[in-house]
SEMIRO-125323 format. One line per 2 residues: their letters; for each residue x, y, z of N, C-alpha, C. Coordinates in nm, 3 decimals. Example, Ala and Ser with C-alpha at 12.3 -4.5 7.8 and 13.67 -1.06 7.14 Angstrom:
2
AS = 1.319,-0.569,0.780,1.230,-0.450,0.780,1.320,-0.330,0.780  1.285,-0.225,0.708,1.367,-0.106,0.714,1.290,0.003,0.787
// end
This chain:
154
XX = 0.084,-0.118,0.000,0.000,0.000,0.000,0.088,0.124,0.000  0.046,0.228,-0.074,0.124,0.352,-0.074,0.094,0.432,0.052
XX = 0.186,0.521,0.089,0.164,0.602,0.209,0.076,0.723,0.176  0.030,0.791,0.280,-0.065,0.902,0.266,-0.008,1.016,0.182
XX = 0.119,1.050,0.201,0.178,1.160,0.123,0.181,1.127,-0.026  0.217,1.005,-0.060,0.221,0.964,-0.200,0.080,0.965,-0.260
XX = -0.018,0.921,-0.182,-0.156,0.920,-0.230,-0.206,1.063,-0.253  -0.176,1.156,-0.160,-0.215,1.296,-0.179,-0.152,1.353,-0.306
XX = -0.024,1.323,-0.327,0.045,1.371,-0.448,-0.020,1.314,-0.573  -0.056,1.188,-0.570,-0.125,1.125,-0.683,-0.257,1.195,-0.712
XX = -0.337,1.219,-0.608,-0.468,1.281,-0.625,-0.460,1.427,-0.668  -0.347,1.493,-0.642,-0.329,1.631,-0.687,-0.329,1.641,-0.839
XX = -0.312,1.528,-0.906,-0.313,1.525,-1.052,-0.448,1.486,-1.110  -0.550,1.488,-1.027,-0.688,1.462,-1.070,-0.760,1.597,-1.069
XX = -0.804,1.644,-1.185,-0.877,1.770,-1.193,-1.021,1.746,-1.147  -1.071,1.837,-1.066,-1.209,1.822,-1.019,-1.274,1.958,-1.003
XX = -1.406,1.958,-1.009,-1.482,2.079,-0.980,-1.469,2.114,-0.833  -1.512,2.232,-0.798,-1.501,2.280,-0.661,-1.638,2.327,-0.614
XX = -1.678,2.281,-0.496,-1.807,2.320,-0.441,-1.790,2.357,-0.293  -1.887,2.428,-0.242,-1.894,2.457,-0.099,-2.022,2.392,-0.047
XX = -2.007,2.305,0.052,-2.122,2.245,0.120,-2.143,2.323,0.249  -2.268,2.359,0.276,-2.297,2.443,0.392,-2.426,2.399,0.459
XX = -2.426,2.410,0.591,-2.544,2.375,0.670,-2.568,2.485,0.772  -2.695,2.510,0.800,-2.731,2.612,0.898,-2.759,2.545,1.032
XX = -2.696,2.597,1.136,-2.719,2.552,1.274,-2.772,2.673,1.349  -2.906,2.684,1.352,-2.973,2.803,1.404,-2.927,2.924,1.324
XX = -2.864,3.024,1.386,-2.825,3.144,1.313,-2.688,3.132,1.247  -2.613,3.028,1.278,-2.476,3.014,1.227,-2.472,2.918,1.108
XX = -2.390,2.952,1.008,-2.369,2.865,0.894,-2.230,2.804,0.905  -2.224,2.673,0.890,-2.097,2.600,0.886,-2.079,2.555,0.742
XX = -1.959,2.577,0.687,-1.936,2.546,0.547,-1.796,2.492,0.527  -1.781,2.411,0.423,-1.650,2.355,0.389,-1.639,2.338,0.238
XX = -1.521,2.357,0.185,-1.495,2.336,0.043,-1.481,2.186,0.018  -1.545,2.139,-0.088,-1.535,1.998,-0.124,-1.498,1.984,-0.271
XX = -1.409,1.891,-0.299,-1.379,1.856,-0.438,-1.422,1.713,-0.465  -1.454,1.638,-0.361,-1.505,1.502,-0.377,-1.658,1.510,-0.372
XX = -1.716,1.537,-0.487,-1.859,1.558,-0.504,-1.900,1.491,-0.634  -2.008,1.414,-0.634,-2.051,1.349,-0.757,-2.199,1.315,-0.752
XX = -2.256,1.298,-0.869,-2.395,1.252,-0.877,-2.393,1.100,-0.861  -2.493,1.047,-0.791,-2.499,0.902,-0.774,-2.628,0.842,-0.826
XX = -2.727,0.927,-0.855,-2.854,0.875,-0.907,-2.930,0.988,-0.975  -3.001,0.952,-1.082,-3.089,1.049,-1.148,-3.232,1.033,-1.095
XX = -3.274,0.909,-1.071,-3.407,0.880,-1.016,-3.392,0.794,-0.894  -3.402,0.845,-0.774,-3.424,0.986,-0.742,-3.294,1.065,-0.759
XX = -3.305,1.198,-0.770,-3.185,1.281,-0.788,-3.102,1.282,-0.660  -2.982,1.222,-0.667,-2.896,1.213,-0.548,-2.753,1.248,-0.582
XX = -2.686,1.307,-0.483,-2.544,1.338,-0.494,-2.472,1.282,-0.371  -2.339,1.281,-0.379,-2.258,1.234,-0.269,-2.144,1.333,-0.248
XX = -2.116,1.365,-0.122,-1.996,1.441,-0.088,-1.915,1.360,0.010  -1.784,1.372,-0.002,-1.694,1.303,0.089,-1.635,1.407,0.183
XX = -1.648,1.383,0.313,-1.601,1.479,0.413,-1.494,1.417,0.501  -1.383,1.489,0.515,-1.276,1.445,0.604,-1.314,1.465,0.749
XX = -1.236,1.408,0.839,-1.270,1.413,0.981,-1.272,1.554,1.041  -1.205,1.651,0.976,-1.204,1.786,1.030,-1.298,1.881,0.955
XX = -1.384,1.828,0.868,-1.477,1.913,0.793,-1.569,1.989,0.887  -1.579,2.120,0.866,-1.658,2.207,0.952,-1.804,2.160,0.967
XX = -1.862,2.105,0.862,-2.004,2.073,0.867,-2.035,1.936,0.925  -1.935,1.852,0.939,-1.958,1.713,0.980,-2.044,1.696,1.104
XX = -2.021,1.771,1.212,-2.105,1.751,1.331,-2.250,1.799,1.316  -2.279,1.871,1.207,-2.409,1.936,1.193,-2.496,1.875,1.084
XX = -2.461,1.757,1.033,-2.540,1.697,0.924,-2.586,1.554,0.953  -2.660,1.534,1.059,-2.716,1.400,1.080,-2.822,1.368,0.972
XX = -2.867,1.245,0.971,-2.971,1.204,0.876,-3.089,1.301,0.879  -3.141,1.333,0.763,-3.258,1.419,0.751,-3.227,1.568,0.747
XX = -3.103,1.606,0.770,-3.066,1.747,0.771,-3.064,1.804,0.629  -3.112,1.927,0.614,-3.102,1.998,0.487,-2.971,2.075,0.483
XX = -2.907,2.076,0.367,-2.785,2.152,0.350,-2.775,2.197,0.205  -2.685,2.289,0.178,-2.668,2.341,0.043,-2.535,2.301,-0.017
XX = -2.534,2.282,-0.148,-2.412,2.262,-0.223,-2.409,2.370,-0.331  -2.303,2.451,-0.328,-2.284,2.557,-0.427,-2.160,2.523,-0.509
XX = -2.180,2.493,-0.637,-2.068,2.464,-0.727,-2.012,2.598,-0.772  -1.883,2.618,-0.747,-1.823,2.749,-0.767,-1.782,2.776,-0.911
XX = -1.795,2.903,-0.948,-1.751,2.950,-1.078,-1.607,2.997,-1.070  -1.548,3.024,-1.186,-1.407,3.060,-1.197,-1.370,3.183,-1.115
XX = -1.462,3.273,-1.095,-1.434,3.397,-1.020,-1.442,3.377,-0.869  -1.467,3.256,-0.823,-1.491,3.233,-0.681,-1.381,3.153,-0.611
XX = -1.260,3.159,-0.664,-1.148,3.087,-0.603,-1.124,3.134,-0.459  -1.144,3.264,-0.433,-1.125,3.315,-0.297,-1.219,3.245,-0.199
XX = -1.345,3.226,-0.238,-1.440,3.156,-0.151,-1.398,3.011,-0.128  -1.346,2.947,-0.232,-1.297,2.810,-0.216,-1.187,2.805,-0.112
XX = -1.096,2.901,-0.116,-0.987,2.906,-0.018,-1.038,2.937,0.122  -1.133,3.029,0.132,-1.188,3.066,0.263,-1.249,2.944,0.331
XX = -1.330,2.868,0.260,-1.400,2.756,0.323,-1.317,2.627,0.326  -1.199,2.628,0.265,-1.106,2.517,0.282,-1.031,2.530,0.414
XX = -1.034,2.649,0.471,-0.967,2.677,0.599,-1.052,2.624,0.714  -0.988,2.576,0.819,-1.061,2.527,0.937,-1.135,2.638,1.009
XX = -1.086,2.759,0.998,-1.150,2.875,1.064,-1.171,2.985,0.961  -1.277,2.971,0.877,-1.300,3.070,0.772,-1.330,3.208,0.831
XX = -1.276,3.312,0.768,-1.301,3.449,0.810,-1.348,3.531,0.691  -1.419,3.636,0.721,-1.470,3.725,0.618,-1.621,3.729,0.620
XX = -1.675,3.813,0.535,-1.821,3.829,0.527,-1.883,3.701,0.472  -1.997,3.665,0.527,-2.066,3.544,0.483,-2.133,3.568,0.348
XX = -2.116,3.476,0.252,-2.184,3.487,0.123,-2.325,3.427,0.125  -2.370,3.382,0.242,-2.497,3.312,0.254,-2.609,3.405,0.301
XX = -2.731,3.377,0.257,-2.848,3.451,0.304,-2.867,3.428,0.454  -2.941,3.515,0.519,-2.960,3.506,0.663,-3.051,3.392,0.707
XX = -3.128,3.338,0.613,-3.215,3.225,0.648,-3.228,3.129,0.532  -3.286,3.013,0.560,-3.302,2.910,0.457,-3.178,2.826,0.440
XX = -3.185,2.735,0.342,-3.071,2.650,0.311,-2.957,2.740,0.264  -2.838,2.728,0.322,-2.729,2.818,0.286,-2.668,2.787,0.149
XX = -2.690,2.879,0.056,-2.637,2.868,-0.080,-2.567,2.998,-0.116  -2.467,2.989,-0.201,-2.395,3.107,-0.248,-2.469,3.159,-0.371
XX = -2.526,3.276,-0.358,-2.618,3.331,-0.458,-2.565,3.328,-0.600  -2.441,3.368,-0.622,-2.389,3.376,-0.758,-2.303,3.256,-0.798
XX = -2.324,3.142,-0.730,-2.251,3.020,-0.766,-2.297,2.970,-0.903  -2.215,2.889,-0.965,-2.247,2.832,-1.096,-2.369,2.740,-1.089
XX = -2.377,2.662,-0.980,-2.491,2.573,-0.955,-2.522,2.580,-0.805  -2.650,2.577,-0.772,-2.695,2.576,-0.632,-2.794,2.462,-0.613
XX = -2.768,2.377,-0.513,-2.855,2.264,-0.486,-2.893,2.260,-0.339  -3.021,2.246,-0.313,-3.069,2.222,-0.177,-3.083,2.071,-0.163
XX = -3.019,2.016,-0.060,-3.012,1.871,-0.044,-3.058,1.829,0.096  -3.091,1.701,0.110,-3.127,1.644,0.240,-3.049,1.514,0.259
XX = -2.984,1.502,0.374,-2.903,1.384,0.404,-2.991,1.260,0.413  -2.959,1.160,0.331,-3.033,1.034,0.328,-2.956,0.921,0.395
XX = -2.822,0.927,0.389,-2.740,0.819,0.441,-2.597,0.870,0.459  -2.529,0.819,0.560,-2.388,0.853,0.583,-2.313,0.723,0.607
XX = -2.208,0.702,0.528,-2.124,0.582,0.541,-1.983,0.622,0.582  -1.920,0.537,0.658,-1.778,0.553,0.692,-1.696,0.490,0.581
XX = -1.592,0.560,0.534,-1.502,0.506,0.432,-1.361,0.549,0.469  -1.287,0.461,0.533,-1.154,0.498,0.582,-1.167,0.610,0.685
XX = -1.094,0.719,0.664,-1.101,0.831,0.758,-1.204,0.936,0.716  -1.282,0.910,0.612,-1.382,1.005,0.563,-1.525,0.953,0.584
XX = -1.619,1.044,0.572,-1.762,1.010,0.572,-1.818,1.040,0.434  -1.896,0.949,0.382,-1.962,0.966,0.253,-2.107,1.002,0.281
XX = -2.144,1.122,0.243,-2.279,1.173,0.269,-2.361,1.161,0.141  -2.463,1.075,0.144,-2.555,1.057,0.032,-2.671,1.153,0.057
XX = -2.706,1.231,-0.045,-2.810,1.332,-0.025,-2.907,1.337,-0.142  -3.033,1.355,-0.109,-3.139,1.374,-0.207,-3.139,1.522,-0.247
XX = -3.138,1.550,-0.376,-3.143,1.689,-0.424,-3.289,1.729,-0.433  -3.327,1.828,-0.353,-3.467,1.870,-0.348,-3.496,1.989,-0.438
XX = -3.393,2.068,-0.467,-3.409,2.186,-0.552,-3.274,2.218,-0.614  -3.275,2.267,-0.739,-3.150,2.308,-0.802,-3.172,2.429,-0.890
XX = -3.066,2.509,-0.901,-3.067,2.626,-0.989,-2.931,2.629,-1.059  -2.932,2.668,-1.187,-2.809,2.676,-1.264,-2.785,2.821,-1.302
XX = -2.665,2.869,-1.275,-2.625,3.004,-1.312,-2.549,3.000,-1.444  -2.460,3.096,-1.462,-2.381,3.100,-1.585,-2.236,3.134,-1.551
XX = -2.148,3.107,-1.645,-2.007,3.138,-1.627,-1.921,3.016,-1.645  -1.792,3.036,-1.625,-1.695,2.927,-1.636,-1.677,2.859,-1.501
XX = -1.654,2.727,-1.501,-1.636,2.656,-1.374,-1.496,2.677,-1.315  -1.489,2.661,-1.185,-1.362,2.659,-1.113,-1.321,2.514,-1.098
XX = -1.194,2.484,-1.125,-1.144,2.348,-1.107,-1.020,2.350,-1.018  -0.996,2.238,-0.955,-0.878,2.220,-0.870,-0.788,2.119,-0.938
XX = -0.662,2.157,-0.957,-0.563,2.068,-1.018,-0.425,2.112,-0.972  -0.341,2.016,-0.936,-0.205,2.047,-0.894,-0.199,2.138,-0.772
XX = -0.294,2.118,-0.680,-0.302,2.195,-0.555,-0.328,2.344,-0.578  -0.390,2.378,-0.691,-0.423,2.517,-0.720,-0.559,2.522,-0.790
XX = -0.621,2.640,-0.785,-0.750,2.662,-0.852,-0.723,2.719,-0.990  -0.805,2.675,-1.088,-0.789,2.719,-1.226,-0.926,2.745,-1.287
XX = -0.927,2.831,-1.387,-1.047,2.856,-1.467,-1.051,2.751,-1.577  -1.168,2.695,-1.599,-1.187,2.604,-1.713,-1.276,2.678,-1.811
XX = -1.217,2.738,-1.916,-1.298,2.815,-2.011,-1.399,2.726,-2.083  -1.518,2.780,-2.101,-1.622,2.707,-2.175,-1.667,2.794,-2.292
XX = -1.735,2.733,-2.383,-1.788,2.808,-2.498,-1.926,2.865,-2.469  -1.987,2.822,-2.353,-2.125,2.864,-2.326,-2.133,2.971,-2.235
// end
C-alpha cells in the first residue's frame, strides 16, 4: 500500500470541480470546500460528498438534515480558499435564512441527508437533491493543488 503523502500527491493530478457544502445551525452557517462531489442517481436525484474528519459541517449533518451545495464558478477561487480553511473568516456569502447557498454560484442545490457511510477516515454523505438552480459562467477546477479557470464556450 502507498503512504498518505504519495496518495495525496497522486490525487493532486486529478482535476475536479469545486463546491462549498454548507449547513445552517440556528443562526450560524458551517461550510467547507469539497472537491469530492458526484452525482450518484438520477431517479431519485442524489449526490454524494466526501467529508474528512475535520470538515466544519460534519457535526451538523445528521440524517434528515437539509444543507446546500454551491458549485463554484471561476471567479470564486477566494471563496474556495476561505472555506477550505478550518477557521473561515470574512463576510458570509450566505443569506440570513433558509438552506445556505452562495447566490452567484455556478450551480446551487438544496439537499437532504439520506445516508452517511464511513469510508476509511472520511464520511460519505448521500443526499437527495430537493431543488437546483443553474447560473452561468466558467467553472472553477482544482488541479495540482491550485485553482484554475476552465474556459467554456457557453
